[in-house]
LOKE-426141 format. One record per residue (C-alpha): residue in one letter; x, y, z; residue number from 0. Coordinates in steps of 0.2 Angstrom, whole numbers. Layout:
N
 resn    xx    yy    zz resi
    A     X     Y     Z  NUM
...
% end
This chain:
578
 resn    xx    yy    zz resi
    M   -48   146   -82    0
    A   -34   141   -70    1
    C   -23   154   -68    2
    T    -6   153   -60    3
    G     0   150   -45    4
    L    12   160   -44    5
    A     7   175   -36    6
    L     3   165   -21    7
    L    20   159   -21    8
    A    29   174   -22    9
    L    19   178    -4   10
    L    26   163     5   11
    P    39   167    18   12
    I    59   161    12   13
    V    64   149    22   14
    A    79   138    24   15
    A    79   122    20   16
    P    76   109    31   17
    V    89   101    38   18
    K    90    80    35   19
    E    83    72    49   20
    T    93    59    62   21
    P    84    41    64   22
    A    79    47    81   23
    Q    70    62    73   24
    F    60    52    59   25
    A    54    39    72   26
    G    47    54    83   27
    R    40    63    69   28
    T    33    45    61   29
    K    26    41    79   30
    W     9    43    78   31
    W     8    36    60   32
    R    16    21    66   33
    E     4    19    82   34
    A   -13    24    71   35
    K   -12     6    59   36
    F   -28    12    53   37
    G   -37    26    43   38
    M   -50    32    33   39
    F   -46    35    14   40
    I   -60    45     6   41
    H   -60    48   -14   42
    W   -76    60   -17   43
    G   -78    74   -32   44
    V   -89    77   -48   45
    Y   -86    61   -52   46
    A  -101    54   -38   47
    V  -114    61   -49   48
    P  -111    48   -63   49
    A  -106    37   -53   50
    S  -101    22   -64   51
    A   -88    10   -62   52
    R   -90     6   -82   53
    G   -85    23   -83   54
    G   -70    20   -71   55
    A   -78    28   -55   56
    E   -66    43   -50   57
    W   -57    38   -69   58
    Y   -75    43   -76   59
    L   -68    58   -87   60
    S   -53    46   -93   61
    G   -63    29   -96   62
    S   -80    38  -104   63
    R   -68    48  -116   64
    M   -74    62  -112   65
    Q   -70    79  -116   66
    V   -67    93  -104   67
    K   -81   103  -110   68
    D   -93    89  -107   69
    Y   -87    84   -91   70
    E   -89   100   -83   71
    K  -110    99   -84   72
    F  -105    87   -69   73
    A  -102   102   -57   74
    P  -118   110   -58   75
    Q  -128    94   -52   76
    F  -116    93   -38   77
    N  -123    98   -22   78
    P  -120    86    -7   79
    V  -132    94     6   80
    R  -133    78    17   81
    F  -113    82    21   82
    D  -112    82    40   83
    A   -91    84    46   84
    A   -96    76    61   85
    Q  -104    62    57   86
    W   -89    57    45   87
    V   -76    60    58   88
    R   -87    52    72   89
    T   -91    37    58   90
    A   -68    35    57   91
    K   -70    36    76   92
    Q   -82    22    78   93
    A   -74    12    66   94
    G   -56    14    77   95
    M   -49    22    61   96
    K   -35    35    71   97
    Y   -32    47    53   98
    I   -43    52    38   99
    V   -36    55    21  100
    I   -47    63     8  101
    T   -43    69    -9  102
    S   -43    88   -11  103
    K   -41    85   -31  104
    H   -43    70   -42  105
    H   -35    66   -59  106
    D   -49    77   -66  107
    G   -43    94   -58  108
    F   -58    97   -47  109
    C   -56   105   -33  110
    M   -62   100   -15  111
    F   -59   115    -7  112
    D   -58   133    -9  113
    T   -44   140   -21  114
    R   -39   156   -26  115
    L   -31   146   -43  116
    T   -46   140   -51  117
    D   -63   142   -53  118
    W   -63   125   -57  119
    C   -68   120   -39  120
    I   -81   115   -27  121
    T   -85   135   -20  122
    K   -87   141   -38  123
    A   -92   126   -50  124
    T  -106   119   -37  125
    P  -123   124   -29  126
    F  -115   118   -14  127
    K  -101   133   -10  128
    R   -96   128     6  129
    D   -78   121     9  130
    P   -79   102    15  131
    L   -62   103    20  132
    K   -61   118    31  133
    E   -77   107    38  134
    L   -68    92    40  135
    A   -53    99    48  136
    A   -62   107    62  137
    E   -71    94    66  138
    C   -54    82    63  139
    R   -48    94    77  140
    K   -62    93    88  141
    Q   -65    75    89  142
    G   -46    70    90  143
    I   -43    64    72  144
    K   -26    66    61  145
    L   -31    75    44  146
    G   -22    71    29  147
    F   -25    76    11  148
    Y   -22    66    -5  149
    H   -16    76   -20  150
    S   -16    73   -36  151
    I    -2    78   -48  152
    M   -11    71   -65  153
    D   -24    86   -68  154
    W   -36    81   -85  155
    H   -43    98   -83  156
    H   -29   111   -84  157
    P   -21   118   -96  158
    D    -5   115   -96  159
    Y    -5    97   -88  160
    L     5    88  -103  161
    P     3    75  -108  162
    R   -14    76  -115  163
    R   -26    61  -119  164
    D   -28    53  -134  165
    W   -45    57  -139  166
    E   -42    77  -135  167
    K   -30    80  -145  168
    E   -38    90  -158  169
    T   -50    98  -148  170
    R   -36   103  -134  171
    P   -19   104  -141  172
    A    -5   105  -133  173
    A     4   120  -140  174
    G     8   134  -130  175
    A     5   122  -113  176
    S    19   121   -99  177
    L    21   108   -88  178
    D    35   118   -77  179
    R    19   132   -75  180
    Y     6   119   -70  181
    I    21   113   -57  182
    D    22   134   -50  183
    Y     0   129   -50  184
    M     3   114   -39  185
    K    13   122   -27  186
    G     1   136   -27  187
    Q   -12   124   -20  188
    L    -2   114   -10  189
    A     2   131    -2  190
    E   -16   135     0  191
    L   -20   119     9  192
    L    -4   118    21  193
    T    -6   134    26  194
    N   -26   137    27  195
    Y   -32   121    37  196
    G   -23   118    53  197
    P   -11   105    54  198
    V   -11    93    41  199
    A    -5    75    46  200
    V    -2    66    28  201
    L     1    74     9  202
    W    -4    57    -2  203
    F     4    61   -19  204
    D    -5    51   -33  205
    G    -4    51   -53  206
    G    15    57   -54  207
    W    21    41   -66  208
    E    18    51   -80  209
    H    33    61   -76  210
    N    49    59   -68  211
    A    55    68   -55  212
    Q    65    81   -62  213
    E    50    86   -71  214
    L    39    85   -58  215
    R    53    97   -48  216
    S    48    83   -35  217
    E    64    90   -22  218
    E    60   106   -23  219
    V    39   101   -19  220
    N    45    91    -5  221
    A    56   105     2  222
    M    44   117     3  223
    V    29   108     9  224
    R    40   102    25  225
    R    45   121    26  226
    L    25   124    30  227
    Q    21   107    39  228
    P    37   100    46  229
    R    28    87    54  230
    I    20    80    38  231
    I    22    64    34  232
    I    23    63    14  233
    N    22    44     5  234
    D    31    39   -12  235
    R    19    44   -26  236
    N    30    61   -35  237
    Q    42    49   -40  238
    R    54    51   -23  239
    P    53    38    -9  240
    E    50    50     4  241
    D    42    42    23  242
    H    34    26    17  243
    S    30    15     3  244
    T     9    14    -4  245
    P     5    -4    -9  246
    E   -12    -3   -18  247
    Q   -25   -15   -19  248
    T   -12   -26   -13  249
    I    -5   -33     5  250
    P    14   -38     3  251
    A    21   -55     7  252
    G    31   -49    20  253
    A    37   -34    31  254
    M    47   -21    20  255
    P    67   -23    18  256
    N    75   -13    33  257
    D    61    -9    43  258
    R    53     2    27  259
    L    36    10    34  260
    W    21     5    22  261
    E     2     6    21  262
    T    -9    -3    10  263
    C   -22     7     3  264
    M   -36    -3    -1  265
    T   -55    -1    -8  266
    I   -68    -6     2  267
    N   -78   -14   -14  268
    D   -73   -11   -32  269
    T   -70     7   -34  270
    W   -62    22   -27  271
    G   -76    34   -31  272
    Y   -94    29   -28  273
    T  -103    19   -38  274
    R  -121    14   -41  275
    D  -117     0   -52  276
    N  -104    -8   -41  277
    T  -112   -19   -25  278
    N   -96   -33   -23  279
    W   -94   -26    -4  280
    K   -80   -35     5  281
    S   -86   -44    19  282
    T   -82   -38    37  283
    E   -72   -53    41  284
    N   -63   -50    26  285
    L   -57   -33    31  286
    I   -52   -36    49  287
    R   -42   -50    46  288
    K   -35   -39    31  289
    L   -30   -27    47  290
    C   -22   -41    57  291
    D   -12   -48    41  292
    I    -5   -28    40  293
    A    -2   -26    55  294
    H     7   -42    56  295
    K    19   -34    41  296
    G    21   -19    52  297
    G    12    -9    41  298
    N    -4     1    40  299
    F   -21     1    33  300
    L   -31    16    24  301
    L   -45    10    20  302
    N   -56    19     7  303
    V   -74    23     7  304
    G   -83    32    -8  305
    P   -98    47    -3  306
    T  -110    47   -12  307
    E  -116    66   -23  308
    L  -127    70    -6  309
    G  -111    67     5  310
    E  -116    51    15  311
    F  -108    33    16  312
    P  -119    21     6  313
    Q  -128    11    21  314
    P  -116    -6    18  315
    I  -101     5    21  316
    H  -108    10    38  317
    E  -112   -11    43  318
    R   -95   -15    38  319
    L   -86    -1    49  320
    Q   -97    -3    64  321
    G   -91   -23    61  322
    M   -73   -17    63  323
    G   -76    -5    76  324
    K   -84   -18    87  325
    W   -71   -30    85  326
    L   -55   -17    90  327
    A   -67   -11   104  328
    V   -60   -28   113  329
    N   -45   -32   103  330
    G   -38   -15    98  331
    R   -23   -19   110  332
    A   -17   -31    97  333
    I   -18   -17    84  334
    Y   -13     0    88  335
    G     4     2    93  336
    T    11   -15    89  337
    S    26   -18    77  338
    K    27   -34    66  339
    S    29   -53    69  340
    P    44   -60    73  341
    W    40   -74    61  342
    K    38   -76    44  343
    R    28   -91    46  344
    L    17   -98    60  345
    S    12  -111    68  346
    F    -7  -109    65  347
    D   -20  -101    54  348
    G   -18   -84    60  349
    R    -6   -66    61  350
    C     5   -64    74  351
    T     8   -43    82  352
    V    20   -36    97  353
    K    21   -25   110  354
    G    37   -24   122  355
    N    35   -41   131  356
    R    18   -45   124  357
    V    13   -55   108  358
    Y    -4   -57   102  359
    L   -10   -72    90  360
    H   -22   -68    80  361
    V   -32   -85    77  362
    F   -43   -86    64  363
    R   -47  -105    65  364
    W   -43  -112    84  365
    P   -33  -129    76  366
    D   -43  -147    80  367
    E   -27  -153    88  368
    G   -22  -138    99  369
    L   -14  -119    97  370
    R     4  -122    96  371
    V    17  -110    94  372
    V    32  -116    87  373
    G    48  -107    89  374
    L    48   -94   102  375
    K    62   -97   116  376
    T    57   -81   126  377
    R    49   -91   141  378
    V    29   -87   142  379
    K    24   -82   159  380
    S     5   -82   154  381
    A    -8   -82   144  382
    V   -26   -74   140  383
    C   -39   -71   130  384
    V   -42   -53   125  385
    A   -60   -55   124  386
    G   -64   -57   141  387
    R   -48   -58   148  388
    E   -50   -79   152  389
    R   -34   -86   158  390
    L   -26  -100   147  391
    S   -14  -113   152  392
    V     1  -115   143  393
    T    13  -132   142  394
    R    30  -131   134  395
    G    39  -143   124  396
    T    49  -147   109  397
    E    47  -151    90  398
    G    60  -157    84  399
    E    76  -146    90  400
    M    62  -132    90  401
    P    53  -127   106  402
    T    35  -128   107  403
    W    22  -121   117  404
    S     3  -128   119  405
    I   -10  -116   121  406
    S   -28  -121   130  407
    R   -43  -118   119  408
    P   -54  -101   127  409
    S   -70  -105   134  410
    K   -79   -93   118  411
    L   -70   -93    99  412
    D   -71   -77    90  413
    P   -77   -80    73  414
    I   -67   -70    64  415
    A   -51   -69    76  416
    T   -48   -76    93  417
    V   -34   -64   103  418
    V   -23   -72   115  419
    E   -11   -63   124  420
    L     7   -68   129  421
    T    14   -59   141  422
    L    34   -65   140  423
    A    50   -64   152  424
    G    56   -51   140  425
    A    53   -47   122  426
    P    51   -62   111  427
    V    64   -72   102  428
    V    61   -84    89  429
    D    68   -95    79  430
    D    62   -94    65  431
    P    74  -102    49  432
    A    71   -95    32  433
    V    59  -106    19  434
    V    70  -119     9  435
    V    60  -124    -8  436
    R    67  -143    -8  437
    Q    67  -153   -24  438
    Q    53  -167   -22  439
    G    57  -184   -32  440
    G    71  -176   -44  441
    G    56  -167   -52  442
    P    56  -150   -58  443
    I    59  -136   -44  444
    R    46  -122   -44  445
    L    54  -106   -36  446
    K    38   -93   -32  447
    A    37   -75   -30  448
    A    26   -80   -11  449
    D    39   -89    -6  450
    A    55   -77   -14  451
    S    66   -65     1  452
    I    62   -48    -6  453
    H    79   -37    -4  454
    G    75   -20    -6  455
    S    59   -10    -9  456
    A    52   -21   -22  457
    Q    37   -30   -16  458
    Y    24   -44   -19  459
    E     9   -42   -26  460
    S    -7   -53   -26  461
    G   -25   -51   -32  462
    G   -33   -42   -47  463
    G   -20   -57   -58  464
    H    -6   -54   -48  465
    D     5   -66   -39  466
    N    23   -59   -41  467
    I    36   -48   -37  468
    G    31   -31   -41  469
    F    36   -13   -41  470
    W    54   -16   -44  471
    T    58     2   -47  472
    N    76     1   -41  473
    Q    90    -7   -49  474
    N    98   -14   -36  475
    D    85   -24   -28  476
    Y    85   -40   -30  477
    V    77   -59   -26  478
    S    81   -76   -19  479
    W    77   -92   -13  480
    E    85  -106    -2  481
    V    84  -122   -15  482
    V    90  -139    -9  483
    V    91  -150   -24  484
    E    92  -167   -25  485
    K    98  -175   -38  486
    E   113  -173   -50  487
    A   107  -167   -69  488
    D   111  -152   -80  489
    Y    93  -140   -77  490
    Q    85  -129   -91  491
    V    81  -113   -81  492
    A    64  -104   -86  493
    V    56   -87   -79  494
    T    40   -82   -80  495
    Y    36   -62   -80  496
    A    26   -51   -87  497
    C    30   -31   -93  498
    R    21   -18   -97  499
    P    25    -8  -116  500
    G    38     6  -111  501
    N    47    -2   -96  502
    E    54   -18  -105  503
    G    72   -18  -107  504
    S    80   -22   -94  505
    T    93   -35   -92  506
    Y    96   -47   -77  507
    D   106   -62   -74  508
    V    99   -80   -64  509
    T   112   -86   -54  510
    L   112  -102   -43  511
    G   125  -102   -30  512
    M   134  -111   -15  513
    R   149  -103    -4  514
    G   163  -104   -14  515
    G   155  -101   -30  516
    G   139  -104   -44  517
    T   136  -102   -59  518
    T   124   -90   -70  519
    V   112   -88   -85  520
    N   106   -71   -92  521
    G    90   -62   -98  522
    K    83   -47  -108  523
    V    65   -43  -102  524
    E    54   -39  -118  525
    E    36   -31  -116  526
    T    22   -43  -113  527
    G     6   -33  -116  528
    S     2   -27   -99  529
    W     9   -31   -78  530
    T    -4   -45   -78  531
    D     1   -53   -94  532
    F    15   -65   -90  533
    R    27   -77  -103  534
    T    39   -88   -97  535
    V    55   -91  -108  536
    V    70  -101  -105  537
    L    87   -92  -103  538
    G    97  -109  -104  539
    D   103  -122   -94  540
    F   114  -125   -77  541
    T   127  -138   -80  542
    R   130  -153   -69  543
    I   123  -148   -53  544
    R   125  -157   -41  545
    P   116  -161   -24  546
    G   116  -151    -9  547
    R   110  -134    -1  548
    Y   108  -117   -15  549
    T   103  -101   -15  550
    L    98   -93   -32  551
    T    98   -75   -36  552
    V    89   -66   -49  553
    K    98   -45   -49  554
    A    96   -33   -62  555
    T   110   -29   -71  556
    S   102   -14   -81  557
    M    86    -6   -79  558
    P    85     7   -95  559
    R    64    11   -93  560
    G    60    14   -75  561
    A    57    -4   -70  562
    V    64   -21   -70  563
    M    48   -34   -74  564
    N    33   -42   -62  565
    L    43   -59   -57  566
    K    33   -73   -52  567
    E    43   -91   -53  568
    V    59   -97   -59  569
    S    59  -115   -64  570
    L    71  -125   -66  571
    S    70  -142   -74  572
    P    82  -157   -74  573
    A    87  -165   -91  574
    S    76  -180   -87  575
    A    61  -171   -85  576
    R    60  -162  -100  577
% end
């Protein structure tokens, strides 16, 4: 039975509200995180006992539609006697990871730390009795790894958390429950985590989507967190933007607008918590190339592992982390402390990072015709292959009006990613024109999400049924494409989008414009079934469009229910092609 967090909160010192940071102060506080690039995410709890992907892994209570009292039976079976905090931290370090974020409490409400505020925790409800977060905090300090805590706002176990699940409304009636009282409880637990475990580098909220920021008292909660840990980094999942964005299981198409900090969190197989029935492990090559891609776009990679009920990482996890660590031991200078690529599109199959006057080319497949770097205006002083420090020859040329640098092939290539370090005469200056979509043969023009310029905090999503601009939760965000029209005609405008029930109702304008004017059609978002059930709707016609270069924009004009849509494509069909 949970008790209120009011008693603990009353003991906290009253401190003045934190002063708003300057950009320089923000940069200083987040410096370590921006340089780290690579961290370990750990989802661990009593759901490791049933360990079923079919039940939803860490969502087992919900996925199996269980009653809380039936789920509680897993706690006495949770006895991770092989847990070794020193080994866990050593594994992260050897993989090249610089920080760890672990679940202090997931949606099932089970606390993986010694809390005074509930008996539904590892030290009271299991035979293990120890506090793994206390041991992990000590080892992180000892081995020089930053430690952060994931904390779920959603809590299916606590009697005051609302709403109830559909299948338990009769067995656990909501009468008398108070979300406000639950927020007090959550604040009390956060206070424990932020005062009893030493420096906490990251607070990673999750499960805040069932309520708005006012209901969650997010401003108040975040202010308390920052009073207790002034250097902490807070994510964006309690309905406030805070320090960084958190795309999940996907990598954005490019860097975030306005250099917004971001971090992709991703599973090493298909589930966050440990499961016995999911062995779809991502390959070491796949994971390293994802890390290169994320660094290329200026983000961090938080790679999740799910320990077993005994407290061990499955062997396939060890194998992949060891492979990543081996590659980073050689090529880490091209990842850690780097900034995003100055190119949006590269002239070779690979990625790029920058550190001062050094450019790192992560070449996935060495071109048969030779490696050429197009558009780099700054003089290249030297080129070396990072592995072995082999010097490579560099020849300057041109491609059209673009400067081009040709680099000789190293004697040995890395089958995953060969990294070439270019030392320049100064900071890289790049001629990187915007992607332009050109009409072909007078036919339809398809403007795909992956080719759009995103203005704001919305993100491109791919994989898992996604190929769209999503996370469109700010009405002021918009997207645009550069379009070259070859044929004079009337063009029918169609939009392909998806929208989950409950978020429909937004209105938007699609405008095709040139300097001095444009033409607009309007649309209204209807629900389509889910965020990945895409529907194509015809909005109307752009009439008498002449050949030329245009900018097409999609802008929301209203957003009554929290999100605009998942936008997959805009198509323009000339009258003769219908």
